[in-house]
C-alpha positions in Angstrom: 0.0 0.0 -0.1 1.8 3.1 -1.2 1.7 6.3 0.9 0.6 9.5 -0.9 3.5 11.5 -2.4 3.5 14.2 0.1 3.7 11.7 3.1 6.6 9.9 1.3 8.3 13.3 0.8 8.1 14.3 4.2 9.5 10.9 5.4 12.5 10.9 3.1 15.3 13.3 3.8 15.6 14.4 0.2 15.4 18.2 0.8 16.8 20.9 2.9 14.5 23.8 3.7 12.2 22.7 0.9 15.0 22.5 -1.9 15.0 18.9 -3.2 18.3 17.1 -3.7 18.8 15.8 -7.2 18.6 12.0 -7.6 21.6 11.9 -9.8 23.9 8.7 -10.3 24.8 6.7 -7.4 23.8 9.4 -4.9 25.5 8.9 -1.4 24.5 11.0 1.4 27.8 12.0 3.5 26.1 14.3 6.0 22.7 15.7 6.9 21.5 18.1 9.5 18.9 20.8 9.8 21.3 23.3 8.4 23.6 21.3 6.0 23.5 18.4 3.7 26.4 17.0 1.7 26.0 14.3 -1.1 28.3 12.7 -3.6 27.5 11.5 -7.1 29.2 9.3 -9.7 28.7 11.9 -12.4 30.4 15.2 -13.7 29.7 18.6 -12.2 28.0 19.4 -15.6 25.6 16.5 -15.4 25.1 17.5 -11.6 24.3 21.0 -12.7 21.6 19.8 -15.2 20.0 17.6 -12.4 20.2 20.5 -9.9 18.3 22.7 -12.3 15.6 20.3 -12.7 15.0 20.2 -9.0 15.0 24.1 -8.9 12.1 24.2 -11.2 10.2 27.3 -11.5 9.8 27.9 -7.7 13.6 28.6 -6.8 15.5 31.4 -8.4 19.3 31.7 -8.6 20.3 34.8 -6.7 24.0 34.7 -7.4 26.3 32.4 -9.2 30.1 32.5 -8.7 30.7 29.0 -10.2 33.4 28.5 -13.0 32.7 25.4 -15.2 29.8 24.4 -13.0 32.3 24.4 -9.7 31.9 26.7 -7.0 29.2 28.6 -5.1 25.6 29.9 -5.8 22.7 31.1 -3.9 19.1 30.1 -4.6 16.0 31.6 -3.1 12.3 30.7 -2.7 9.6 32.4 -0.5 12.3 34.5 1.4 14.4 31.4 2.0 17.9 31.6 0.8 20.2 28.5 0.5 23.9 28.5 -0.2 24.9 25.7 -2.7 28.4 24.4 -3.4 29.3 22.2 -6.3 32.7 20.3 -6.4 34.1 18.1 -9.2 36.5 15.3 -8.7 37.1 14.2 -12.4 40.0 11.8 -11.5 37.6 9.9 -9.3 34.5 10.2 -11.7 32.8 11.9 -8.9 31.2 15.3 -7.9 29.7 16.7 -4.6 26.8 18.8 -3.8 26.5 20.9 -0.6 23.5 22.7 0.6 23.7 25.2 3.6 21.0 27.3 5.1 21.9 30.9 5.6 21.6 31.5 9.3 19.9 34.8 10.3 20.6 36.3 13.6 18.1 38.6 15.2 19.2 41.0 17.8 
């Protein structure tokens, strides 16, 4: 008996602050907390970029993108939520990494 999609999504840790984590090829979760998520993939940074753009959809917008050849930092935003994203490429290992960080806001 399959759960409705929304219940399944809530149970899986496939997102951080509502931003989904791309499925990708051979995804491995290295670290996950409320504020940070780190995943590795057996694919190039270019392939990861394509998968990442799919999960952004039309809801998330790219605020800033400092990446060079798909590697580096970018910030995405949706409903006043900003996430920092880092992509790393390890071509000699045939792998890449994706990191999500929440932006901590401090109120006085």
